[in-house]
C-alpha positions in Angstrom: -1.4 -5.4 -5.4 1.5 -4.2 -3.2 0.9 -6.6 -0.8 -1.7 -4.7 0.5 1.2 -4.2 3.1 3.0 -1.3 2.3 2.3 1.6 -0.6 3.8 5.7 -0.7 0.4 6.2 0.6 1.8 5.3 3.9 1.4 7.5 6.5 5.2 7.4 7.2 7.5 10.5 7.9 10.5 11.3 5.9 13.4 11.1 8.7 13.5 14.5 10.0 17.2 14.5 10.2 17.5 14.2 6.2 17.4 16.5 3.4 14.1 14.9 2.0 14.3 17.0 -1.4 18.2 16.2 -2.3 17.1 12.6 -1.2 13.9 12.0 -3.8 15.3 10.7 -6.7 17.1 8.0 -4.6 13.6 7.3 -2.5 12.0 7.1 -6.4 14.3 4.7 -7.1 14.1 2.3 -4.0 10.3 3.2 -4.3 10.1 1.5 -7.6 12.4 -1.3 -7.4 10.1 -1.9 -4.4 7.0 -2.2 -6.8 9.0 -4.4 -9.5 9.2 -6.9 -6.1 5.6 -6.5 -5.3 4.6 -7.0 -8.8 6.7 -10.3 -8.9 5.2 -11.7 -5.7 1.4 -10.8 -6.8 2.2 -13.1 -9.8 3.8 -16.0 -8.1 0.6 -15.8 -5.4 -1.7 -16.1 -8.7 0.5 -18.6 -10.0 -0.2 -20.7 -6.2 -3.6 -20.1 -6.2 -3.9 -23.8 -8.9 -2.2 -25.6 -5.9 -2.5 -24.1 -2.7 -5.4 -22.1 -0.5 -5.7 -18.3 -0.4 -4.8 -18.7 3.8 -1.7 -20.5 3.0 -0.3 -18.5 0.3 -0.7 -15.6 2.2 0.7 -16.8 5.0 4.0 -17.7 2.8 3.5 -14.2 1.5 4.3 -12.9 4.9 7.0 -15.1 6.1 9.3 -13.3 4.2 8.6 -10.2 6.0 8.3 -12.1 9.4 11.5 -13.2 9.8 12.7 -9.8 8.6 10.8 -8.4 12.0 12.2 -11.4 14.0 15.6 -10.5 13.3 15.5 -6.7 14.0 14.0 -7.1 17.1 17.1 -9.8 18.0 19.5 -6.9 16.9 17.3 -3.7 18.0 15.3 -5.3 21.1 12.2 -6.0 21.6 11.1 -2.7 23.2 10.2 -1.8 19.6 7.0 -3.5 20.7 6.1 -0.7 22.7 3.3 0.3 21.5 1.0 3.7 22.9 -1.8 2.1 20.9 -1.5 -1.4 20.6 -5.4 -1.7 19.9 -5.1 0.4 16.6 -1.9 -1.7 16.1 -3.6 -5.2 15.8 -6.3 -3.8 14.2 -4.0 -2.4 11.4 -2.6 -5.9 11.5 -5.8 -7.5 11.1 -6.6 -5.1 8.0 -3.5 -5.9 5.8 -4.2 -9.8 6.5 -7.8 -9.3 5.7 -6.3 -6.9 2.7 -4.1 -9.7 1.2 -6.3 -12.6 1.6 -9.3 -10.6 -0.2 -6.9 -10.1 -3.2 -4.9 -13.4 -3.6 -8.9 -14.4 -3.3 -9.9 -12.4 -6.1 -6.3 -13.3 -8.4 -7.7 -16.9 -8.6 -10.8 -16.0 -10.3 -9.6 -12.3 -12.6 -6.3 -11.7 -14.6 -3.7 -9.9 -12.6 -3.3 -6.5 -14.5 -7.6 -5.9 -13.9 -7.1 -6.9 -10.2 -4.1 -4.3 -9.8 -6.3 -1.8 -11.6 -9.4 -1.7 -9.3 -6.8 -1.6 -6.2 -6.2 2.2 -7.3 -9.6 2.9 -5.8 -7.8 2.7 -2.5 -6.2 6.0 -2.5 -10.0 7.6 -3.1 -11.0 5.4 0.0 -8.5 7.0 1.8 -9.6 10.1 0.9 -13.2 9.9 1.5 -13.0 8.0 5.3 -10.2 10.6 6.4 -12.8 13.1 5.8 -15.3 11.1 7.5 -13.4 9.8 10.4 -10.4 12.0 10.8 -12.1 15.5 10.0 -9.3 16.1 7.3 -10.6 18.8 5.2 -11.5 17.6 1.6 -12.3 20.5 -0.7 -14.5 20.4 -4.1 -11.7 19.4 -6.6 -10.9 16.7 -5.0 -14.2 15.2 -4.0 -14.5 15.4 -7.9 -11.0 13.5 -8.8 -12.6 10.7 -5.8 -15.6 10.6 -8.4 -14.0 10.7 -11.6 -11.8 8.2 -10.2 -14.9 5.9 -9.0 -15.6 6.3 -12.9 -12.9 4.8 -13.9 -13.3 1.7 -12.0 -17.0 1.0 -12.6 -15.2 1.1 -16.2 -12.8 -1.7 -15.7 -15.5 -3.9 -14.0 -18.2 -2.7 -16.3 -21.1 -4.4 -14.2 -24.0 -5.3 -16.0 -22.1 -5.9 -19.6 -20.9 -9.4 -19.0 -17.3 -8.4 -18.1 -17.7 -8.1 -14.5 -16.8 -11.5 -12.4 -18.2 -12.0 -8.9 -14.4 -12.3 -7.5 -13.7 -8.2 -8.3 -15.9 -7.7 -5.2 -12.9 -9.5 -2.9 -10.8 -6.3 -5.0 -12.8 -3.9 -3.7 -13.2 -5.6 -0.1 -9.2 -5.6 -0.4 -9.2 -2.2 -1.0 -11.4 -0.6 1.6 -9.3 -2.6 4.4 -6.6 -1.2 2.6 -7.9 2.2 3.0 -8.9 1.9 7.2 -5.2 0.4 7.3 -4.0 3.5 5.9 -6.4 5.6 7.9 -5.2 3.6 10.8 -1.4 4.6 9.9 -2.7 8.2 10.3 -3.7 8.0 13.5 -0.1 6.0 14.8 2.1 8.2 13.1 2.0 10.4 15.7 2.5 8.4 18.7 4.7 4.9 17.4 7.5 4.5 15.6 7.8 3.3 12.5 9.4 0.2 13.2 7.1 -1.0 15.8 3.8 -0.6 13.4 6.4 -2.6 11.2 6.7 -5.3 13.6 3.0 -5.4 14.7 1.7 -5.3 11.8 3.9 -8.2 10.5 3.3 -10.2 14.0 -0.8 -9.4 13.6 -1.0 -10.8 10.2 1.0 -13.2 10.2 -0.5 -15.3 13.3 -3.6 -14.2 12.2 -3.5 -16.0 9.0 -1.7 -19.1 11.0 -5.0 -19.8 12.7 -6.3 -20.6 9.5 -3.5 -23.1 8.4 -4.7 -26.1 10.2 -8.1 -26.7 8.6 -6.8 -25.6 4.7 -3.3 -26.7 4.6 -1.8 -28.8 1.7 1.9 -29.5 1.4 3.2 -28.5 -1.7 4.6 -31.7 -3.4 7.0 -30.6 -5.9 10.4 -28.7 -6.2 8.7 -25.8 -8.4 5.7 -24.9 -5.5 8.7 -24.8 -3.6 10.7 -22.5 -5.4 7.3 -20.0 -6.4 6.6 -20.3 -2.5 10.7 -18.9 -1.8 10.2 -16.7 -4.2 6.7 -15.4 -3.2 8.3 -14.7 0.5 11.4 -13.2 -0.5 10.0 -11.0 -3.0 7.6 -9.9 0.0 9.8 -9.2 2.2 12.2 -7.5 0.0 9.6 -5.4 -1.6 8.7 -4.4 2.2 12.2 -3.1 2.7 12.8 -0.8 -0.3 9.4 0.8 0.3 10.0 1.4 3.7 13.6 2.7 3.5 12.1 5.2 0.1 9.9 6.6 2.8 12.3 6.9 5.3 14.2 9.3 3.5 11.9 10.8 0.5 8.9 12.8 0.8 5.4 10.9 0.9 4.1 13.0 -2.1 7.0 12.9 -4.3 7.0 8.7 -4.4 3.2 8.7 -4.5 2.9 8.5 -8.1 5.2 5.6 -8.1 2.1 3.2 -7.5 0.6 3.3 -10.3 3.8 1.6 -11.8 2.3 -1.0 -10.3 -0.2 -1.3 -13.8 2.7 -1.6 -16.0 4.8 -4.4 -14.5 1.5 -6.4 -13.2 0.4 -6.6 -17.1 4.2 -7.3 -18.3 3.8 -10.1 -15.7 0.3 -11.1 -16.4 1.4 -11.3 -20.2 4.8 -13.3 -19.6 3.5 -16.1 -17.0 -0.7 -15.7 -18.3 -0.7 -14.5 -21.7 -3.0 -12.4 -19.8 -3.1 -8.7 -21.3 -6.1 -6.0 -20.4 -8.7 -5.1 -23.1 -8.8 -1.1 -24.3 -11.5 -0.6 -21.6 -9.5 -1.8 -19.0 -6.8 0.4 -20.1 -8.8 3.5 -20.8 -10.3 2.8 -17.0 -7.3 2.5 -15.4 -5.9 5.6 -17.2 -8.7 7.7 -16.1 -7.6 6.2 -12.1 -4.4 7.1 -12.7 -5.5 11.1 -14.0 -7.8 12.0 -11.1 -5.3 9.9 -8.3 -1.8 12.3 -10.0 -4.6 15.2 -9.8 -5.3 14.5 -6.0 -1.6 14.0 -5.5 -1.4 17.6 -7.4 -3.5 19.1 -5.3 -2.2 18.1 -1.9 1.2 19.1 -2.7 -0.1 22.5 -3.3 -2.2 22.2 -0.3 1.2 21.6 1.6 3.5 24.5 -0.1 0.7 26.6 0.7 0.6 25.5 4.5 4.4 25.8 5.0 4.1 29.2 3.1 1.2 30.0 5.7 3.5 29.1 8.4 6.3 30.8 7.3 5.4 34.7 7.0 3.5 33.8 10.7 7.0 32.9 11.9 8.3 36.4 10.0 5.5 38.3 11.6 6.4 37.4 15.3 10.1 37.4 14.6 9.0 41.3 13.5 6.7 41.7 16.7 8.9 40.6 19.0 11.2 43.6 20.3 14.7 43.2 20.3 17.1 43.3 23.0 19.3 46.9 23.0 16.7 48.3 20.5 
């Protein structure tokens, strides 16, 4: 899972001073590189589960972005920590830490590709929670896509068929925390600067996980472990920066499908490092989830286009009804 600190479904609005259409291809490339880095981060996290506790792994993972935030605050000033909704920001950071911790606990026991496939239910949970808590309109077609995505998840985990591992429950929890974080992002998007949200999330999640370290700490005792830890922090930090930059210059709807490239990289890394390959039913379930997710994005794109057209017509009607000077 992409940390679960950042995804193309983040409610980050593209920079209004840029031309999003012309920047889309550049943004897609940055997003793809970001998820390549996140997948590398995930496989290193799974490798470390044999030697370190989940809390330690998440802490080391957070350090990459945390150090970047400290540098950012030193350069741009601590005014970035001024938030109109500090309680929501802190809650978002707690959700981010909880999501990452649940994901690492799960990959201790299940193949990486299977875990990533189950995390793909997060966009559907965002749709559900957006409808319930933010009163966002959701039509019958999008509800149908949510139902189909849930069926795809059931095919991946196959409860009752001897394939389901209890640790999959941690993945579902990770997706729930992630979806909650995304809904909170929508609340914050009109109130705080993007970098304020990044700073709060990084600091809150890092401090929260650090509180558990005295109880679970185990000093890495080999050079290999330290090198993997360094790689974990570096790929996490690089992935975050690339995704944030992509969301800053390109349209979120154009970037969203890149999220599904994670299954490709996770399968690749899982095979190279652990000799794990998803079975046929996992691939079928994943394909169903991806297809339903892409359909949801397609409907959102249509709705956005219709909304822009309606707004343009309203402006044209208003202009036509306004008396012109000199006439």
